[in-house]
C-alpha positions as CSV (number, residue, x, y, z in Angstrom):
1,M,0.2,0.0,-0.1
2,K,2.8,2.2,0.9
3,T,4.6,1.5,-2.4
4,E,1.3,2.5,-4.3
5,H,1.0,5.8,-2.4
6,K,4.4,6.6,-3.2
7,A,4.2,5.8,-7.1
8,S,0.8,8.0,-7.1
9,S,2.4,11.0,-5.2
10,S,5.5,10.6,-7.4
11,N,3.5,10.4,-10.5
12,L,1.6,13.4,-9.6
13,S,4.5,15.3,-9.0
14,D,6.2,14.7,-12.1
15,S,3.0,15.5,-13.8
16,F,2.9,18.7,-12.2
17,R,6.1,19.6,-13.2
18,A,5.5,18.6,-16.7
19,I,2.2,21.2,-16.7
20,R,4.4,23.7,-15.5
21,E,6.9,23.5,-18.0
22,H,4.4,22.8,-20.6
23,P,0.9,23.8,-20.0
24,A,-0.9,23.9,-23.6
25,S,0.0,20.4,-23.8
26,D,-3.1,17.9,-23.8
27,A,-1.0,15.0,-22.8
28,H,0.3,16.4,-19.8
29,R,-3.2,18.0,-18.7
30,L,-4.4,14.6,-19.5
31,A,-1.8,12.7,-17.4
32,Y,-2.1,15.5,-14.5
33,A,-5.9,14.7,-14.3
34,E,-5.0,11.0,-14.1
35,S,-2.8,11.8,-10.7
36,I,-5.6,14.0,-8.9
37,T,-7.7,11.2,-9.8
38,K,-5.8,8.5,-7.9
39,R,-4.8,11.1,-5.1
40,G,-8.5,11.1,-4.5
41,G,-8.6,14.9,-2.1
42,P,-11.6,16.6,-1.6
43,G,-12.4,18.1,-5.0
44,D,-10.1,16.1,-7.3
45,A,-12.8,14.0,-9.1
46,E,-14.5,17.1,-10.3
47,R,-11.0,19.1,-10.9
48,A,-10.2,15.8,-13.1
49,E,-13.2,15.8,-14.8
50,L,-12.9,19.6,-15.9
51,I,-9.4,19.0,-17.2
52,R,-10.9,16.0,-19.4
53,L,-13.6,17.8,-20.7
54,H,-11.9,21.0,-21.6
55,T,-9.5,19.3,-23.2
56,N,-11.4,17.1,-25.2
57,A,-14.6,18.5,-25.6
58,D,-16.5,19.3,-28.6
59,P,-16.9,23.2,-28.2
60,S,-20.1,23.3,-30.4
61,D,-21.9,21.2,-27.8
62,A,-23.8,23.9,-25.8
63,T,-24.6,21.2,-22.9
64,T,-21.2,20.2,-22.7
65,R,-20.4,23.7,-22.5
66,E,-22.5,25.0,-19.9
67,H,-21.4,21.6,-17.7
68,I,-17.7,23.1,-18.0
69,L,-18.7,26.6,-17.3
70,T,-20.5,25.1,-14.3
71,L,-17.3,23.4,-13.6
72,C,-15.4,26.3,-13.8
73,C,-17.4,28.2,-11.3
74,E,-17.0,25.6,-8.6
75,E,-12.9,25.3,-9.2
76,R,-13.1,29.0,-8.6
77,S,-15.3,29.2,-5.5
78,K,-13.1,26.0,-4.0
79,I,-10.0,28.5,-5.0
80,A,-11.6,31.4,-2.7
81,S,-11.5,29.4,0.4
82,Y,-7.6,29.7,0.6
83,A,-6.7,32.6,-2.2
84,N,-9.2,35.6,-2.8
85,I,-8.6,36.1,-6.3
86,Y,-11.3,38.1,-8.2
87,D,-10.9,37.4,-11.9
88,T,-9.8,34.0,-13.2
89,H,-9.0,32.6,-16.6
90,F,-9.4,28.8,-17.3
91,Q,-7.6,27.1,-19.9
92,G,-8.1,23.2,-20.7
93,G,-9.3,23.1,-17.4
94,L,-6.7,24.7,-15.4
95,L,-6.2,27.9,-13.8
96,T,-3.8,30.2,-16.2
97,E,-4.3,33.8,-15.4
98,A,-5.7,35.4,-12.0
99,C,-6.3,38.9,-10.7
100,A,-6.1,39.6,-7.1
101,F,-5.2,42.3,-4.1
102,S,-1.3,41.8,-3.5
103,K,-2.2,41.4,0.4
104,E,-4.5,38.1,-0.6
105,I,-1.7,36.4,-2.8
106,V,0.9,37.2,-0.3
107,K,-1.4,35.3,1.9
108,G,-2.8,32.6,0.2
109,G,-0.3,32.3,-3.0
110,D,1.5,29.3,-1.3
111,A,-2.0,27.2,-1.7
112,L,-2.8,28.9,-4.7
113,F,0.3,27.8,-6.9
114,N,0.8,24.4,-4.9
115,E,-2.3,23.3,-6.8
116,H,-2.3,25.2,-10.0
117,P,0.7,24.5,-12.1
118,A,-0.6,26.3,-15.1
119,L,-0.9,29.6,-13.6
120,R,1.5,32.1,-15.2
121,T,0.0,35.5,-15.7
122,L,-0.9,37.1,-12.4
123,H,-2.2,40.7,-11.8
124,L,-1.7,42.5,-8.6
125,A,-3.4,45.5,-7.3
126,A,-3.1,47.5,-4.4
127,V,0.7,47.0,-4.2
128,D,2.9,48.7,-1.1
129,D,6.4,48.3,-0.1
130,D,6.0,46.0,2.6
131,L,3.8,43.5,0.2
132,L,6.3,43.4,-2.6
133,L,9.0,42.7,-0.1
134,E,7.3,39.5,1.3
135,L,6.4,38.8,-2.3
136,A,10.0,38.8,-3.5
137,K,10.8,36.2,-1.2
138,K,7.9,33.4,-2.6
139,P,9.1,30.7,-4.3
140,W,5.9,30.3,-6.4
141,L,7.3,33.4,-8.6
142,E,9.3,31.0,-10.5
143,Q,6.1,29.8,-12.3
144,I,5.2,33.3,-13.2
145,R,5.6,34.5,-17.0
146,S,3.4,37.8,-16.8
147,L,3.4,39.9,-14.1
148,S,1.1,43.3,-13.4
149,L,1.5,45.6,-10.0
150,Y,-1.0,48.2,-10.0
151,S,-1.1,50.7,-6.8
152,S,-4.4,51.8,-5.2
153,R,-3.7,55.7,-5.6
154,K,-5.1,57.3,-8.3
155,W,-3.8,60.4,-8.4
156,D,-0.2,60.7,-7.2
157,A,1.8,57.4,-8.2
158,P,3.5,56.5,-5.2
159,E,7.6,55.6,-4.8
160,F,8.1,52.0,-3.8
161,N,11.8,51.7,-3.7
162,A,12.8,48.9,-1.0
163,G,9.7,46.7,-2.3
164,L,10.6,47.2,-6.1
165,N,14.2,46.7,-5.6
166,A,13.9,43.6,-3.7
167,L,11.4,42.2,-6.3
168,L,13.4,43.3,-9.0
169,T,16.4,41.3,-7.7
170,S,14.3,38.3,-6.5
171,P,15.9,34.8,-7.8
172,H,12.6,34.1,-8.6
173,L,12.1,35.7,-11.3
174,A,14.3,34.3,-14.1
175,Q,11.2,32.9,-16.2
176,L,9.6,36.2,-16.4
177,D,8.6,37.4,-19.8
178,T,6.2,40.5,-19.4
179,I,6.2,43.1,-16.6
180,A,3.6,46.0,-16.2
181,F,3.7,49.1,-14.0
182,A,0.7,51.0,-13.1
183,V,1.1,54.0,-10.9
184,I,3.8,53.6,-9.6
185,R,6.8,56.4,-9.7
186,M,9.8,54.7,-11.7
187,R,12.8,56.5,-10.3
188,K,15.9,56.1,-12.0
189,D,17.6,53.9,-9.5
190,I,14.9,51.8,-9.8
191,L,15.0,51.3,-13.5
192,K,18.4,50.8,-13.1
193,T,17.8,47.6,-10.8
194,L,15.5,46.7,-13.5
195,T,17.9,46.7,-16.4
196,D,20.8,45.6,-14.3
197,S,19.1,42.5,-12.7
198,P,20.8,39.1,-13.6
199,G,17.4,37.4,-13.2
200,L,15.3,39.4,-15.7
201,K,16.7,38.5,-19.0
202,S,13.9,36.7,-20.4
203,L,12.3,40.2,-20.5
204,S,10.5,40.8,-23.8
205,E,7.4,43.4,-23.0
206,I,7.2,46.0,-20.5
207,S,4.4,48.4,-19.8
208,F,4.7,51.5,-17.8
209,H,1.0,53.5,-17.2
210,A,0.7,56.5,-15.4
211,A,4.7,55.9,-14.0
212,C,5.9,59.3,-14.2
213,M,9.0,58.4,-16.8
214,R,11.2,61.3,-17.5
215,D,14.3,61.4,-20.1
216,A,16.4,60.3,-16.9
217,E,14.0,56.8,-16.7
218,I,14.3,56.9,-20.8
219,H,17.6,56.9,-20.6
220,Q,18.5,54.3,-17.9
221,L,15.9,52.0,-19.9
222,S,17.6,52.2,-23.0
223,E,20.8,50.8,-21.6
224,A,18.6,47.6,-20.9
225,P,20.8,44.0,-22.1
226,W,17.4,42.6,-23.4
227,P,15.9,42.6,-26.5
228,L,12.3,44.0,-26.2
229,R,9.6,43.0,-28.2
230,K,6.8,45.4,-26.4
231,L,6.9,48.6,-25.0
232,H,4.4,50.8,-23.8
233,L,4.9,53.7,-21.7
234,T,1.1,55.3,-21.6
235,S,0.4,58.3,-19.4
236,Y,-3.0,60.1,-17.7
237,P,-2.8,63.6,-17.7
238,F,-1.8,63.4,-13.5
239,S,1.0,61.4,-14.0
240,G,3.5,63.9,-14.4
241,T,5.0,62.8,-17.4
242,K,8.2,64.7,-18.8
243,V,9.4,62.7,-21.8
244,T,10.6,65.1,-24.1
245,P,11.9,64.5,-28.2
246,D,15.3,64.3,-26.7
247,G,14.1,60.9,-24.7
248,I,12.5,59.4,-27.7
249,R,15.9,60.1,-29.5
250,E,17.9,58.1,-27.3
251,L,15.0,55.5,-26.8
252,V,15.0,54.7,-30.5
253,R,18.7,54.4,-31.2
254,S,19.2,52.2,-28.3
255,K,19.9,48.6,-29.5
256,S,17.6,47.3,-26.6
257,F,14.5,48.6,-28.6
258,A,15.9,47.6,-32.3
259,H,13.0,44.3,-32.2
260,L,10.7,46.2,-31.1
261,H,7.0,45.4,-32.9
262,T,5.0,47.6,-30.5
263,V,5.2,51.0,-28.9
264,G,2.9,52.7,-27.4
265,L,3.0,56.6,-26.3
266,S,-0.6,57.4,-25.7
267,G,-0.7,60.4,-23.0
268,K,2.7,61.1,-23.8
269,P,3.2,64.5,-24.9
270,V,6.4,64.2,-26.6
271,G,5.2,66.6,-29.5
272,P,5.9,66.4,-33.1
273,S,9.4,66.7,-32.8
274,G,9.0,63.5,-30.8
275,V,6.9,61.8,-33.0
276,T,9.1,62.3,-35.9
277,A,12.3,61.7,-34.0
278,L,10.7,57.9,-33.8
279,A,9.6,58.2,-37.7
280,E,13.4,58.6,-38.2
281,G,14.6,55.9,-35.9
282,P,17.3,54.2,-37.5
283,L,16.6,50.4,-35.6
284,L,12.7,50.4,-35.7
285,E,12.0,48.2,-38.7
286,D,10.4,45.4,-37.1
287,L,8.0,47.9,-35.8
288,E,3.8,47.1,-36.4
289,S,2.0,48.9,-34.2
290,L,2.4,52.4,-32.9
291,S,-0.2,54.1,-30.4
292,L,0.0,58.1,-31.0
293,Q,-3.0,59.4,-29.5
294,R,-2.7,62.6,-27.1
295,T,1.2,62.8,-27.9
296,G,0.6,66.3,-29.7
297,A,1.8,65.0,-32.8
298,D,0.9,67.2,-35.7
299,D,0.1,66.8,-39.3
300,F,3.4,66.7,-40.3
301,A,4.6,64.5,-37.7
302,I,1.9,61.8,-38.6
303,A,3.0,61.9,-42.3
304,A,6.6,61.0,-41.3
305,V,5.2,58.1,-39.6
306,L,3.0,57.1,-42.8
307,E,5.9,58.0,-45.4
308,S,8.7,56.8,-43.3
309,E,11.1,54.1,-44.9
310,K,12.6,53.1,-41.8
311,L,8.7,51.5,-40.6
312,P,8.1,49.4,-43.5
313,K,6.3,46.9,-41.5
314,L,3.9,48.9,-39.6
315,R,0.1,47.9,-40.0
316,E,-1.7,49.3,-36.8
317,L,-1.9,52.9,-35.8
318,W,-3.4,55.0,-32.9
319,I,-4.7,58.4,-33.9
320,D,-6.4,61.5,-32.6
321,E,-10.0,62.9,-34.3
322,E,-7.4,66.0,-35.2
323,R,-5.5,64.2,-37.7
324,I,-7.8,62.2,-39.9
325,A,-7.4,64.2,-42.6
326,A,-3.3,64.4,-42.3
327,V,-3.9,60.7,-42.6
328,A,-6.2,60.7,-45.6
329,R,-3.7,62.5,-47.4
330,Q,-0.6,60.3,-47.0
331,P,0.2,57.4,-49.6
332,G,1.3,55.2,-46.3
333,L,-2.2,54.6,-45.4
334,Q,-2.3,51.8,-47.6
335,R,-0.4,49.6,-45.8
336,I,-2.1,50.2,-42.6
337,R,-4.5,47.1,-41.5
338,T,-6.0,48.5,-38.2
339,L,-6.6,52.1,-37.4
340,H,-8.0,53.0,-34.3
341,V,-9.3,56.7,-33.5
342,S,-10.4,58.6,-30.7
343,E,-12.7,57.7,-28.0
344,D,-15.9,60.5,-28.9
345,V,-15.2,60.4,-32.8
346,D,-18.4,60.6,-35.0
347,L,-18.3,58.3,-37.7
348,R,-19.0,60.8,-40.3
349,T,-15.5,62.7,-39.5
350,L,-13.7,59.4,-41.1
351,D,-15.0,60.1,-44.3
352,P,-12.0,61.9,-45.4
353,I,-10.1,58.3,-44.5
354,V,-12.5,56.3,-46.1
355,Q,-12.9,57.8,-49.6
356,S,-9.1,58.4,-49.6
357,P,-7.5,56.6,-52.8
358,Y,-4.8,55.1,-50.1
359,F,-7.5,53.5,-48.1
360,S,-7.0,50.0,-48.5
361,P,-10.3,47.6,-48.6
362,D,-8.5,45.1,-46.1
363,C,-8.3,48.2,-43.7
364,R,-10.5,48.2,-40.5
365,I,-11.3,51.6,-38.3
366,D,-11.4,50.7,-34.5
367,V,-14.3,53.5,-33.2
368,W,-16.0,53.5,-29.7
369,N,-19.4,53.4,-31.0
370,F,-20.8,55.4,-27.4
371,K,-24.2,55.4,-29.6
372,K,-24.5,51.9,-30.0
373,E,-25.0,52.4,-33.8
374,K,-25.2,49.3,-36.1
375,L,-21.7,49.3,-37.8
376,S,-20.8,48.1,-41.1
377,P,-17.2,47.6,-42.9
378,P,-14.6,48.9,-42.2
379,F,-15.9,50.3,-39.0
380,F,-15.9,47.7,-35.8
381,C,-16.0,48.4,-31.9
382,R,-13.8,45.7,-30.2
383,K,-15.6,46.3,-27.1
384,D,-18.7,45.5,-29.1
385,E,-17.5,42.6,-31.0
386,E,-16.1,41.1,-28.0
387,E,-19.5,41.2,-26.1
388,K,-21.2,39.8,-29.1
389,E,-18.6,37.2,-29.6
390,H,-18.0,36.1,-26.2
391,P,-21.2,37.1,-24.2
392,A,-21.1,36.7,-20.5
393,N,-23.3,33.8,-19.1
394,P,-26.2,35.5,-17.2
395,K,-25.9,32.6,-14.2
396,N,-22.1,33.3,-13.4
397,N,-20.7,36.1,-15.5
398,A,-18.5,33.9,-17.4
399,R,-17.3,34.5,-20.9
400,V,-15.7,31.7,-23.6
401,Y,-13.1,32.8,-25.6
402,G,-12.0,29.7,-28.0
403,D,-10.4,27.3,-25.7
404,T,-10.2,30.2,-22.6
405,I,-12.7,31.1,-20.1
406,R,-13.0,34.1,-17.9
407,I,-14.8,34.4,-14.6
408,S,-15.1,38.1,-13.3
């Protein structure tokens, strides 16, 4: 009997490790389901059923899909008994993404990660220095690939010097691919810790939302040793942004950003010179997506971006309503496949673009559609499409996205 128990525990450990390394593998998920079935703990039979159904079921079968949603909601309720998370994603019956208040995850994270080997994306709200210091010590961070940190302050981005230094030098973040900071003041010394940390060499995407970035911080960021693929430097009116055209010039000349395919500058008032400097960047030939809303770009700067030979792969662009006419006049418009415009734009103001000889029939225009009008091509609204294609289940507020189930 002891031998059987040891073998069962060994199989469970092996399948757990295999899931951590290859969470998308059907074979590993099913092996894990078999292992927890043999373990026979509270709720194990239901978890195993969820994994098997979500992995093998026909998604067009409404009855089976409803049963999977029910099992996901039950699993989430069980998770809540030891970790209070408020937004969850399941793939193949396994928890893959979670949102939580940082206090709750510091308290219940050990139990959460001990039971969920595919959990790789974590969004933490209401962070503070003490909680970040505790978080940095957690071995389960090794499982995380994407980490987002949000402060609870809305109008004044606080500094978390000791906590951020501890977290960014944690030996447990070696596998981290994506990190986001929201309403957290990023000082130059913190960014130096970020760029110098030997454990963060896997980073490919960084986002700073209302993080009070200035030229000094941009300079430090440009010395990063890793080849980033995505960089977001978005700001809000209260975030005290001070990035100048010189900061943008330094950024686009850095070899660290030579492989960027996404750059978000929304809310960074870098002005026409900053946007033009970006268009002339010598190392951005892989750039595919660029956000320029509320940057202060004028017609000449927009023309510089669309006609730049340095941006041959640019296919997606965010613009302000005031720049619609300028976009319509540029031959470079013909290579844009997705155009996003300001929040309150009237569809009629987009006529110059739609009627432009340079407008591609393959291009789609994303609008906010506050009036809930019936949109026809080329117009669409991402939020409306999401709600239509992935309606919330009225019983449990779950949404199905292909093989992913989200429960808010």
